DRENGUKE-713009 format. One line per 2 residues: number of its first residue (from 0); their letters; for each residue x, y, z of C-alpha. Coordinates in steps of 0.05 Angstrom, whole numbers, plus 32768, in hexadecimal, padded with zeros to 4 digits. Each point is the difference from the previous one (the first is absolute). Layout:
REM residues N
NUM	A	X Y Z ~ ...
This chain:
REM residues 492
0	XX	8A12 85A3 85D0 ~ 7FB9 8013 7FF3
2	XX	7FE6 8012 7FBB ~ 7FCB 7FF5 7FCC
4	XX	8007 7FC5 7FD1 ~ 801C 800E 7FBB
6	XX	7FC4 7FDF 7FE0 ~ 7FD3 8039 8017
8	XX	801C 8030 7FCD ~ 800B 7FD5 7FC3
10	XX	7FFD 8020 7FBB ~ 7FBC 8010 7FE5
12	XX	8008 7FD1 7FC4 ~ 7FFE 7FC4 802E
14	XX	804A 7FEF 7FFC ~ 802C 7FF8 803D
16	XX	801A 803D 8023 ~ 8036 8023 7FD8
18	XX	8046 7FFB 801D ~ 800B 8049 8010
20	XX	8034 8020 802D ~ 7FF5 7FF2 8049
22	XX	7FFD 8038 8032 ~ 8010 7FEB 8047
24	XX	7FE6 802F 8036 ~ 8006 7FFB 804C
26	XX	7FC6 8020 8024 ~ 800F 8007 804A
28	XX	8029 7FC0 8000 ~ 7FD0 7FD7 7FD4
30	XX	8018 7FF0 7FBA ~ 7FD4 8001 7FC2
32	XX	8012 7FEE 7FB9 ~ 7FDD 802B 7FCC
34	XX	8003 8000 7FB4 ~ 800A 8038 7FCF
36	XX	7FC4 7FEF 7FD5 ~ 7FD2 8007 803C
38	XX	801E 803F 801B ~ 7FFF 8022 7FBC
40	XX	7FB4 8000 8002 ~ 8004 803E 802B
42	XX	803F 8024 7FE8 ~ 7FF5 803E 802A
44	XX	8008 7FDA 8042 ~ 8040 7FF9 8029
46	XX	8004 7FB5 7FF6 ~ 7FFE 8007 7FB4
48	XX	803D 802D 8002 ~ 8029 7FCA 8022
50	XX	8008 7FDC 7FBD ~ 8045 8010 7FE5
52	XX	800F 8029 803E ~ 803E 7FD6 800F
54	XX	8024 8021 7FC5 ~ 7FF9 8045 801F
56	XX	802F 8023 8030 ~ 7FFA 7FEC 804A
58	XX	7FE5 8045 8014 ~ 7FC9 7FFA 7FCB
60	XX	7FED 7FBB 801A ~ 7FF9 8019 8047
62	XX	7FCD 8033 7FE9 ~ 7FD0 7FC6 7FF1
64	XX	800F 7FD2 803C ~ 801E 8002 8045
66	XX	803A 7FD2 7FF0 ~ 801B 7FD6 7FC7
68	XX	802B 7FC1 7FFF ~ 8028 8000 7FC0
70	XX	8016 7FB7 8008 ~ 7FBB 7FE2 8005
72	XX	7FDB 8038 7FDB ~ 7FD0 8007 803B
74	XX	7FDB 8041 800E ~ 7FF1 800E 8049
76	XX	7FC4 8029 8017 ~ 7FF4 8011 8048
78	XX	7FB4 7FFB 7FF8 ~ 7FC7 7FD7 801D
80	XX	7FFF 7FBB 7FE0 ~ 7FB6 7FF5 8011
82	XX	7FED 8040 7FDB ~ 802C 7FEC 7FC6
84	XX	7FD7 7FC0 7FF7 ~ 7FC6 802D 7FEF
86	XX	802B 802E 7FD4 ~ 8019 7FC7 7FD5
88	XX	7FB8 7FEC 7FEF ~ 7FFB 803D 7FD3
90	XX	8030 7FE0 7FCD ~ 7FD8 7FBF 7FFD
92	XX	7FB8 8018 8006 ~ 8002 8049 7FEE
94	XX	7FE2 8016 8043 ~ 8012 8001 8049
96	XX	7FDA 7FE8 803D ~ 8014 8014 8047
98	XX	8003 7FC7 8031 ~ 7FDF 8003 8044
100	XX	802B 801C 8037 ~ 8026 8031 7FD2
102	XX	7FF6 804A 800F ~ 7FE3 8020 7FC1
104	XX	8028 8040 800A ~ 8041 7FD9 8008
106	XX	7FEF 7FD6 7FC4 ~ 7FF5 803F 7FD6
108	XX	8046 8016 8014 ~ 801A 7FBC 7FE8
110	XX	7FDC 8009 7FBE ~ 801E 8046 7FFA
112	XX	8045 7FE4 800D ~ 7FF8 7FCB 7FC9
114	XX	7FE4 8037 7FD2 ~ 7FBC 7FE2 7FFA
116	XX	7FC3 802C 7FFA ~ 7FC3 7FFB 802D
118	XX	7FD4 7FF0 7FC4 ~ 801F 7FBA 8000
120	XX	7FDA 7FEF 8040 ~ 7FC1 7FD7 7FFA
122	XX	7FBF 8024 800D ~ 7FF4 7FDC 8043
124	XX	8044 8016 8019 ~ 7FF4 8047 7FE8
126	XX	7FC1 8004 802A ~ 8027 7FE8 803D
128	XX	8036 8033 7FF2 ~ 7FCD 8037 7FF9
130	XX	7FE1 7FEE 8044 ~ 8044 8004 8021
132	XX	8010 8042 7FDF ~ 7FBD 801C 8017
134	XX	800E 7FEA 8047 ~ 8045 8021 7FFE
136	XX	7FE0 8040 7FE6 ~ 7FCE 7FFF 803A
138	XX	8038 7FF3 8032 ~ 8028 8039 7FE2
140	XX	7FC3 802E 8005 ~ 7FF5 7FED 8048
142	XX	804A 800C 8010 ~ 7FFD 8044 7FDD
144	XX	7FC1 8012 8027 ~ 8022 7FED 8042
146	XX	803E 8028 7FEF ~ 7FD6 803D 7FED
148	XX	7FD7 7FF9 8040 ~ 803F 7FFF 802A
150	XX	8025 803B 7FE2 ~ 7FD4 801F 7FCB
152	XX	8018 8028 7FC4 ~ 8043 8020 8011
154	XX	7FF5 8035 7FCA ~ 7FBF 8018 801F
156	XX	8001 8045 801F ~ 7FD1 802A 8029
158	XX	7FB7 7FEF 7FF5 ~ 8010 7FC0 7FDB
160	XX	8028 7FE5 803A ~ 7FC8 8013 8030
162	XX	7FCC 7FE0 7FD1 ~ 8028 7FBF 7FFD
164	XX	8008 7FFF 804C ~ 7FB6 800C 800A
166	XX	7FEE 7FC9 7FCE ~ 802C 7FCE 8024
168	XX	7FE1 8016 8042 ~ 7FB9 7FF5 7FE9
170	XX	8007 7FC6 7FCF ~ 803C 7FD7 8018
172	XX	7FF6 7FE7 8047 ~ 803F 7FD6 7FFD
174	XX	802C 803C 7FED ~ 8005 801E 8047
176	XX	7FE4 7FFC 8046 ~ 7FD5 8040 7FF8
178	XX	7FE2 7FE3 7FC1 ~ 7FEF 7FC0 8025
180	XX	7FE0 8028 8039 ~ 7FD5 8027 7FCE
182	XX	7FEA 7FBF 7FE0 ~ 7FEC 7FE3 8044
184	XX	7FDA 8040 8012 ~ 7FDB 7FFE 7FBE
186	XX	7FEF 7FB7 800B ~ 7FE4 8010 8045
188	XX	7FD6 803A 7FE5 ~ 7FE2 7FD2 7FCB
190	XX	7FEC 7FCD 8035 ~ 7FE3 8036 802E
192	XX	7FD9 801F 7FC7 ~ 7FE4 7FBD 7FEA
194	XX	7FEB 7FED 8047 ~ 7FE0 8044 800B
196	XX	7FD9 7FFA 7FBF ~ 7FE4 7FBD 8016
198	XX	7FF2 8013 8048 ~ 7FDD 8040 7FEA
200	XX	7FC8 7FD6 7FE1 ~ 7FEC 7FE1 8043
202	XX	7FBD 801F 8014 ~ 8010 8000 804A
204	XX	803D 802C 7FF4 ~ 7FDB 8032 7FD3
206	XX	7FE0 8040 8018 ~ 7FC2 8025 7FE8
208	XX	8005 8044 7FDF ~ 7FCE 8039 8006
210	XX	7FD1 7FDE 7FCF ~ 8003 7FBD 8023
212	XX	802C 7FDE 7FCC ~ 8036 7FD1 8019
214	XX	8046 8018 7FEF ~ 8046 7FEC 8013
216	XX	801A 8010 8045 ~ 8028 8042 8003
218	XX	803D 7FDC 801C ~ 8001 7FCF 7FC7
220	XX	7FF8 803A 7FCE ~ 803B 8023 8020
222	XX	802B 7FC1 7FFA ~ 7FEA 7FF9 7FB8
224	XX	8014 8048 7FF2 ~ 8045 7FF5 801D
226	XX	800A 7FC2 7FD6 ~ 7FE9 8022 7FC1
228	XX	802F 803A 8010 ~ 803B 7FCF 8004
230	XX	7FEC 7FDE 7FBF ~ 7FFB 8044 7FDE
232	XX	8044 8017 8017 ~ 801F 7FBE 7FED
234	XX	7FE1 8001 7FBA ~ 8016 8048 7FF3
236	XX	8047 7FF2 8017 ~ 8005 7FC3 7FD4
238	XX	7FE3 8026 7FC5 ~ 8032 8039 800A
240	XX	803C 7FD0 8003 ~ 7FE9 7FD2 7FC6
242	XX	8032 8001 7FC6 ~ 7FC7 7FF8 7FCE
244	XX	7FC0 8023 8017 ~ 7FD3 7FE3 7FC9
246	XX	8018 7FB9 800C ~ 7FF6 800A 804B
248	XX	7FB8 8019 7FF8 ~ 7FEC 7FC7 7FD1
250	XX	801F 7FC9 802A ~ 7FCB 7FCF 801C
252	XX	8014 8005 8049 ~ 8003 804C 7FFC
254	XX	7FBA 8001 7FE3 ~ 7FEA 7FD7 803C
256	XX	8021 8033 802E ~ 7FDC 8039 7FDD
258	XX	7FBD 7FDC 8005 ~ 800B 7FF5 804A
260	XX	8007 804B 8010 ~ 7FD4 801E 7FCA
262	XX	7FBB 7FEF 801F ~ 8011 8025 8040
264	XX	800C 8042 7FDC ~ 7FC5 7FF8 7FD1
266	XX	7FD1 7FF5 803B ~ 8020 803C 8023
268	XX	7FF3 802C 7FC3 ~ 7FB8 7FE8 7FF9
270	XX	7FF1 800D 804A ~ 801E 8046 7FFA
272	XX	7FC8 8013 7FCF ~ 7FCE 7FFC 8038
274	XX	7FCB 7FD2 801B ~ 7FD0 8011 7FC8
276	XX	802B 7FDF 7FCC ~ 800E 7FC4 802C
278	XX	7FB6 7FF2 8005 ~ 7FFC 7FEF 7FB6
280	XX	7FF8 7FB5 7FF5 ~ 8034 7FFC 7FC9
282	XX	8033 8024 802A ~ 7FF3 7FD3 803C
284	XX	800A 7FC2 7FD4 ~ 8040 801D 7FE4
286	XX	801A 800F 8046 ~ 7FEF 7FB9 8017
288	XX	8023 7FE3 7FC4 ~ 803E 802A 800D
290	XX	8001 7FEA 8048 ~ 7FFE 7FB7 7FEA
292	XX	803B 800E 7FD2 ~ 802B 800A 803E
294	XX	8007 7FB4 8002 ~ 8033 8008 7FC7
296	XX	8034 8015 8033 ~ 8007 7FB8 8016
298	XX	8023 7FF4 7FBE ~ 8036 802F 8018
300	XX	801A 7FC7 802A ~ 801B 7FE1 7FC1
302	XX	8033 8038 7FFC ~ 8020 7FE7 8040
304	XX	7FF8 7FB5 7FF5 ~ 802E 7FDB 7FD0
306	XX	7FD3 7FC3 8005 ~ 7FC3 8026 7FE5
308	XX	802A 801D 7FC9 ~ 8018 7FBB 7FED
310	XX	7FB9 7FE6 8000 ~ 7FEA 8039 7FD3
312	XX	8038 7FF3 7FCF ~ 7FF1 7FB6 8000
314	XX	7FB7 800D 7FF0 ~ 8015 802E 7FC7
316	XX	802A 7FC7 7FE3 ~ 7FC4 7FD1 8006
318	XX	7FCF 8028 7FD7 ~ 7FFB 7FC8 7FCD
320	XX	7FEE 7FCC 8034 ~ 7FCE 8030 8021
322	XX	7FE1 800E 7FBC ~ 7FF7 7FB6 7FF4
324	XX	7FDF 7FF9 8045 ~ 7FCF 8038 7FF0
326	XX	7FF1 7FE3 7FBC ~ 7FF1 7FBB 801E
328	XX	7FD4 801E 8035 ~ 7FDC 802D 7FCE
330	XX	7FF0 7FC6 7FD1 ~ 7FE9 7FD5 803A
332	XX	7FD4 8036 801E ~ 7FDE 800C 7FBE
334	XX	7FF6 7FB6 7FF1 ~ 7FE6 7FE9 8044
336	XX	7FD4 803C 800C ~ 7FDD 7FF4 7FBD
338	XX	7FF8 7FB6 8010 ~ 7FE7 8010 8046
340	XX	7FCC 8031 7FE6 ~ 7FE8 7FCE 7FCC
342	XX	7FF8 7FC8 8033 ~ 7FE0 802B 8036
344	XX	7FD2 8030 7FDA ~ 7FC4 7FD1 8002
346	XX	8002 7FF5 804B ~ 7FC9 8028 8023
348	XX	8030 8018 8037 ~ 803C 800B 7FD4
350	XX	8036 8031 8015 ~ 801C 8004 7FB9
352	XX	7FD7 8037 7FE1 ~ 8031 8010 7FC7
354	XX	8044 7FEC 7FE5 ~ 8022 8041 8016
356	XX	7FE2 7FF7 8046 ~ 801C 7FB9 8000
358	XX	8046 801A 7FF6 ~ 8005 800E 804B
360	XX	7FED 7FB8 8010 ~ 8034 7FE6 7FCE
362	XX	8037 802C 801D ~ 7FF6 7FED 8048
364	XX	7FF9 7FB7 7FEC ~ 803E 7FFA 7FD5
366	XX	8029 8024 8034 ~ 7FE5 7FCF 8035
368	XX	7FE6 8039 802B ~ 7FB7 7FEC 8000
370	XX	7FDA 8034 8027 ~ 7FBF 7FDA 7FF8
372	XX	7FD6 803C 7FED ~ 7FF5 7FE2 7FBA
374	XX	7FFD 7FB5 7FF7 ~ 7FE0 7FCD 7FD0
376	XX	7FC2 7FDA 8013 ~ 7FFB 7FCD 7FC9
378	XX	8028 7FC0 7FF9 ~ 801F 8015 7FBE
380	XX	8011 8044 801D ~ 8024 7FE0 803A
382	XX	8028 7FD4 7FD1 ~ 8013 803E 7FD8
384	XX	8016 8021 8041 ~ 802B 7FC4 8013
386	XX	8023 8001 7FBD ~ 8009 804C 8003
388	XX	8025 8001 8042 ~ 802B 7FC4 7FEB
390	XX	8013 8026 7FC1 ~ 800C 803E 802A
392	XX	8031 7FDB 802D ~ 8026 7FE7 7FC3
394	XX	8000 8044 7FDE ~ 801B 8022 803E
396	XX	8034 7FCA 800F ~ 801E 7FFE 7FB9
398	XX	8023 8044 7FFF ~ 8012 8001 804A
400	XX	8042 7FD9 7FF8 ~ 801B 802E 7FC8
402	XX	7FEF 803E 8029 ~ 8022 7FE4 803F
404	XX	803B 7FEA 7FD6 ~ 8007 8046 7FE3
406	XX	7FFE 801E 8046 ~ 8036 7FD0 801A
408	XX	802C 800C 7FC3 ~ 7FF9 804C 8005
410	XX	800C 8000 804B ~ 803E 7FD3 7FFB
412	XX	801A 802B 7FC7 ~ 7FF8 803F 8029
414	XX	8024 7FE0 803A ~ 8039 7FE9 7FD4
416	XX	8007 8044 7FDF ~ 8001 8024 8042
418	XX	8033 7FD0 801D ~ 802B 8006 7FC2
420	XX	7FFE 804C 8002 ~ 8014 8001 8049
422	XX	8037 7FCE 7FF1 ~ 801B 802D 7FC9
424	XX	8000 803C 802F ~ 8026 7FD8 8035
426	XX	8031 7FE7 7FCB ~ 800D 8047 7FE9
428	XX	800D 8015 8048 ~ 8031 7FC6 8009
430	XX	8025 8011 7FC0 ~ 8004 8048 8016
432	XX	801E 7FEB 8043 ~ 8034 7FD5 7FDC
434	XX	800F 8038 7FCF ~ 800B 8032 8038
436	XX	802D 7FCE 8023 ~ 8029 7FF7 7FC1
438	XX	8013 804A 8001 ~ 8026 7FF5 8041
440	XX	8019 7FB9 7FFC ~ 803D 800D 7FD4
442	XX	8024 803F 8015 ~ 8041 7FF1 8025
444	XX	8031 802A 8029 ~ 802D 802F 7FD9
446	XX	7FDA 7FF5 7FC0 ~ 7FF0 8038 7FD0
448	XX	7FB7 7FFD 8010 ~ 7FEC 7FCE 7FCA
450	XX	7FCD 7FCD 8014 ~ 800F 7FB7 7FF2
452	XX	7FC8 7FD9 7FE1 ~ 7FDE 7FCB 802B
454	XX	7FCA 7FCC 7FF6 ~ 7FC6 8030 7FFF
456	XX	801A 8031 7FCD ~ 7FD2 7FE4 7FCB
458	XX	7FC2 801A 8025 ~ 7FE7 8046 7FF7
460	XX	7FEA 8027 803E ~ 7FB4 7FFC 7FFB
462	XX	7FF2 8017 8046 ~ 801E 8036 802B
464	XX	8000 8011 8049 ~ 7FCA 802F 8018
466	XX	8006 8033 8037 ~ 7FE2 7FD2 8034
468	XX	8030 7FC9 8017 ~ 7FEF 7FBA 7FE9
470	XX	7FCD 8018 7FCD ~ 800C 7FF9 7FB5
472	XX	7FDE 8024 7FC8 ~ 8005 7FF7 7FB6
474	XX	802F 802A 7FD7 ~ 7FF1 8021 7FBE
476	XX	8026 7FC9 7FDC ~ 7FC5 7FD1 800A
478	XX	7FCF 8029 7FD7 ~ 7FE8 7FE0 7FC0
480	XX	7FEC 8023 7FC1 ~ 7FCF 7FCA 7FEE
482	XX	7FE4 7FBE 8019 ~ 8027 7FDB 7FCB
484	XX	8041 801E 801A ~ 7FEF 7FEA 8047
486	XX	7FEF 7FBA 7FE7 ~ 8042 7FFC 7FDB
488	XX	8025 8015 803F ~ 7FE0 7FCD 802E
490	XX	8003 7FC8 7FCC ~ 804C 800A 7FFD
């Protein structure tokens, strides 16, 4: 028999523990002797109601426990004894700590059974519970997204159904084979456009116009036009099918898409005004700048790469570490450039003409690049340079580990969430199969048509057969009104 020594809850006046009525409980086969003076500290709990319960009717006693032995006065509870060890600490210390290896969600159900509020948990355990609840909410959101992608809104009609189908076709490559083909085609167009943009700058592949100016080859311009046409059609279709147009336009990746196609049409409009306008210096500079902006289309690859998306999210979560790195480098650049100017200004062949001009030397030195275009010529200046690049190495190395750790944590979390969401979908399909089997496993010959219950009657049919053999789609019973509802469903 395990238990906590009686001396731990002696009276506050320093005397020995009062001889109060003993309450014997059996938690999953493990006996525990409790005392009324301890249990009465929290009278609203289930254990506190056991005092004097033996005088009640048997049916009243069974509302508090699973079984009761009137001869020994023992209350039996079919609960987890390991979790009860944590529960009983509330009556001795006034707070509860969850032990390692106990599921926080299951432990909260134990606390709910014993009628103990979540505010009795210690702050450290509350943080752990909140993390688990957030993960469950994310899993539920991913499951809901997968279910919506597979079937969509069953209440949608007409244009709404077409809009949802078009959105899945353009934004969800995993939803169907045509959507995956469109994603691959878009990826190929991005690569072709990027290669053409780079190849078009090679002088040997350029041609001279009537004025003797080198321009891109007509074939490359034609390929560029075809790629821009595909990007334009893709952007318009995605904009038409977007559920929230304003949110779509302001999204970062969609801004990149717009910047990738906008320069082509701006240059086209400017050239349509005639050669006279194109001869203006400002217009030529603007056109050149717009052509350079075409490099933004390389960022479109992130739309089709989960690895780049994970890297972007990890960098967002590492803003604090990146800010510290920039602060260290900024302080070092300012300090060592000022010292370098002070030590080198009296040299007749000095390359440090001012402190702002010395910033360039400090940057390339602290980052260990060292182009060699600016370098110290005095002994003190060289010592300052040695210290600067040593400090630069330290400043760069310090935040690297937290940034890498954030990336690994975020990547592992994404993998776990995706695996958990897929597991829930497979589990729902399995339960649906068992539920459908239960409808036919009990009807016998000559019966009145009633279906006998079988082992899977407790499961609700969450999946249903589609028209295609062997393919399952989600039913409308799996839709969730909120993320919290989905989290409650999967946590159960």
